[in-house]
N, C-alpha and C positions, 0 to 999 in steps of 0.2 A: 534366427529371429534377435534384435535387440531390445535388453531389456533396460528398462527406463524406471527410475525411482523421482518421484517428486516430494519435494520438503514441502509442506505446507503449515505456516504456523497461526495465521492470520484472514480475516475476512479480507482485509486488502492484497495478501499474494494471492489467494484463491481466485480474488476476480481477474488481476492482470495474467495468471496462468491459463484461465479459460479456453481461447481458443486453442491454443498447443495442446491441451488436454481431449478437446474433442476430435481434433486433427489426429492425434497417437489414437484414440481409442477406435478412430474409424480405420486405421490402416494397420492390417495385422501381420506386418514385419514388427511392429512394437509390442514388446509385453509393459503392460503399462501398471508400476503399484503407486499408491499413492501412500505416503506416509503422515498423517495428521497428528498434532502437539500444538502446545501453544497456546493462545486463545479459543483456539475453535472447542475446545474442551472444557471453558470455564463458563459456569452458568451466568457470573455478572456481567460478561460479554456475550451474552446471546446464543451460546452454546451453537455455534455457527456448522460444525462438524453436519449438523440437518440438513445446510446447504447442500453441502457436497453430495451426502446420501440421494437427497432428491433430486439431485441433476443426476442419478445413476451411476456415479462414479465407483469405480471399486478401490475399498479403502484396505489397503495391504497391512496398514498398523496404526495402532493409537498409543500414543507416547506421553504420560501425564506428566508433567514435569511445571509445573508454576506454583509458585508459594503464594499466598493469601500477602496483601500487602505492596504496598508502592514505595518504600521506603529505599536509598540507595541499598542498604544492606539487605532488603528482598529482593530486589534485584539480581543483585552480586549473587545470594542463594541460589536465586531460579536458575540462573548462568549455572550455576555449580551442577545444580542437579539435573539439568538437561544435559549437560557434558556426562555425567554419570549413564545416566539412562541411555543413551546413544552409545557411551562405549560400550555396553550389554547388547544393544540392538546390533551394531556393525559388527562385535565379535561371532554373533549368532547368525546372522543375517547378511554377511558382504558379497557372498556366492550368487547372492540373487539378484545384483547389478550389474549392469556393464556401465551404467554413468546416472549420477541423481544429479536432477535440478535444485539449486537454491536460488532462490531469489532474493533481492533486496539487500535491506541492512539491519534487519530485526537484531535483537542482544539473544533472543533464542534461536534465532538461525544460524548465526554465529557458533551458538557451543554445540548446535548440532554439525556444523562442519566443522568442527575444532577437534571434537572425538572420531572424524573420519579419518584425520592425517595420517596415522599408525597405520590404518588399516588400506592406506592406499586406494581409496573409493575416487574415482573418477567424477570430480566436481564438475557440473556445468553452472556459471553464476550468471544470471538475469540481471541488466541495471549495474554493473561495475561503472567505476569510473566517475561514478558523479560527485558531487562535494554538497554537503550540507554544515554548514560549520557550525550553526548553533546547533547541531544534537549529535550525542555520543555515537549516533548510528554511523556518521562519517567514518570512524573507529573501524568498527564493526564490517561495513561495507566494503571497504579497504584491504580488512582482514582475511573475508569470504574470496574474494581476489585474489589472494594471495596464495591460498590455498586450493585454487580451481584448477582446472586442464581446460577446460572450455570456456568463453568469455563472449556471450551475447549481450552487446550491449546498444544504446540506444540514438546514440548522434556519433558523428567520425571524431568530435574533438574527448568524446568518453574512452573510443578506441585509441587514441594517441595516450589517452591518461592513465589506461591501464596497460597499456604498452612501458608508458614510464615507471609504474609503480613495479613493475615485473623488472625491469632494468634487460629486455630482452626485445628483441624483434619479434616477439611471440605471434606464431603463425595462427592458432587458434584463438585468435579474437576478430569479431564479425561484429558488425554496424549492422544492424537489421531493422533499426527503430524500436518502438514501444509495442508490445504484445499489447499492451491494455485496450489502445485506438483499435485494432483490429475488433473488439468486441462490438465498437459503434456501428458496425456492417452489418452484425448478426443478429443483434439483439431486436427483440421482438417488443417496441417501446409500449409502456401503457398510457393509453388517453386519460385526458384530466378524469374523467368519470369512474374509469377503472382503478387511478390510482387513490379517489377519495374513498371509493368502496373497499377498499383493501387496506388503507391506514388511517382513513377518519381526517386526513388532509386536502383541502381545497385548493389546489392550484391555480384556479380561476383569479385567486387574488395574486395579488403582487408578493412573491414569497423570496425570501433570502437565504440561500444553503449555507450552514454555516458547521464546518470544521475545524476543531482548535484541539490540539494535543499540546501536554506542556513542553516547557522547554525545559530539555536533558543536561547542557549545559551549567547554564547559570541557574539551576532550579530551584535554588533558596529565594528566586525573584516571583515564583510560579505565584504564589500568594497576590502579590501585587498587578502580577498578568491577567490574573481571573478577576481581579476589581474592574481593571479597567475595561476588557470586554465587557462583564457580565453588564455593565451600566450604560456602555453603549448602545448594547442588545435589549436592555430593558426600555432606553429611550426609544430607538427604531421602531421596536414595538407596537407603537403608538401609531403606527404608520404604515407598517407592512407587518407578513406573517415572516416568523424567524422558526425554520425545521433547523435542528442542531441534532446532527450525527456524533454519538459520543466517543471518546478519547480512547486509544487502545492502552494494555497496559504499559507503561511508563512512569519512571521515577515522579510523584506528584501530582500522576494523573486522577488519584479522588477529588483533590481540590478543584479542580475544574466540572467533575461528576458532580459534587455537590453545590457550587454553585450554578448551573446548568439548572437542575434539578429544582431547586427552590425559586428560580426564574421564572420555570412552568407552572410551578404550583400556584404562584399568584398573578399568572399572567398568559389568557387563553391563546394569545396571540404566538405562543412561543411553544412550538410542538420539540417533544425529545424521542428520537429515532435510536435504539438500542445497532440496529443491524437493518440495514435495507434489505440486503443480498443487491449482486450487482444490475438486474433489472430495475428495481424499482428507485435505488440510486440515482440511474444515468439516467432514468426518464425524470426523475426531480431534478437531476441537472439540467435536463431540456427546457423544462417549463420555466426554473427559478429566472430573477432577473440580474441576480448576481449572486457570488459565490464569495465567504469569508473564512480566512482561518491560515492554516499552515500547513497544508498536509499535501501528498505528490499529485495527488487529484485535480487539485488545481493547478501544479505546476502543468501535466504531463496531457490532461483531457479537455480541461476547460476551453479552449483555445479550438477544439474541433465541434464544439457547440457555439461559437463564436459569444463566449462570457468574457466578462472581465473577473477579476479576483483580485480581493485584496487581501495580499500576503501579509500577513502579521508577523512581527515579530523576527528571531534570529534561526528559527530550525530550519528554514530552507533555504539562511544565507550561503552566496555562493552558487548555487545550483541554475545551471542555463537554463531560461524561459523564454518563451515568445512574448510578443509587445502589451499582450492582454493583461499581462500580470504587474500590478501596483504595490511596490512594495513599502509598506508603513511599520513605524512603531506600535509595542503595544499602548496606546493613548486613545482614551474614548473621543476626546475632541477630533482626532484625525482619523480615525475610523468612520465616525457620523460624517463629518465634511465630506471624505472620499465616498463615500455612499449615495449621498444623496448628488454627487457628482458624476456617477459612473452609473447607477441604477437603471437611468432610462438608455444607454447607451449600447451599443452593437459592435463587438469585435469583427472589424474587418481582415484581420491578417492571416497570417500563417502560422501551423503548427509545426514546429522546428522539430519535433520525435515523430510523424507521420512517415510511414515507409508503407506500400502495400504487404501483403500477406508476410509477415513476418515469420506464422504458424510454418507458413509453407518452407521458408528461408531456412528455419532449424531443421527441419525436418529434411530436407536433402541434402545439408552438410553433413547430417549422423548418419545419413545411408551412404555419402561419398567417400567418408573418413572411417566407416565399419571395418573393413577389413585391415586397416594400419594402425588405426587407433586402441581398438577394444580387446 
């Protein structure tokens, strides 16, 4: 039996993990243990641990470590506390795991991995090798790769980048595509009527799906960025329904949260959602006319829905993307102009992140390496 740990700190990584979790839970060779921390345990961010519980996955541990607040000092303090909590956790539970999966680039994910290094935990990193020059997540992502033994990347370019980062011909780097795209083959999408019953949002209306996170490199500019996107959305709301999903815990994230809440208070065409969950989020993406924001879902999943994405600002700068992504600055007029240009357009190109059955590829790789690695 292979003892597998899954580190999940947010709704975003949990949604990506889903196909792998389902596949491992169904395969008796895997002893699956889910370690929940970060915003999953935050009331402000929707207590998304309930989604994991409702999906029927076993939760092995809950580790609370986020400090209230979104200043640079608060984020650094949360990082330190997460590292300390996981130092205690790995010290007590290291024998429970043959391998532990870490996904992406969040600061709290990096902290959990940092604490594992002295214990020589076998970390498997998903989505390494990618580049987001406008976010400090870029540093966290590369750090997690450096601390990891297995690497499951989403394109061949990222596989080469990881090997360069490790300064070796690392054999345990595998290009499997994006796990999140496998979700699209398995999700039972809601109908427009079912979605309206659940969320009181009518997707028969022309809808724009918006997810904007703060910039974490030039974070002092977030007040100006928030004003630009809010003014653009306020004007667009006179013609379209705007559905906003709230940002994760990042430096200055409350600036955007407060601005979006004020918009929704005075405009019934603007809807605010803290956490859709995977099924509802992708249902909304399916029926929306356009996506606006700076989130990885716009880079990775939107092309598979044949949607154009207005990618705002520098948060995703440097990240490979399909031709459906239109890069724009945080400027009101540019956002409005390009919304009107692309909202009626259907993307007909490929999704560069797609490969068939990435979860099965991971499982087969782990089985093949079990005797020699663990």
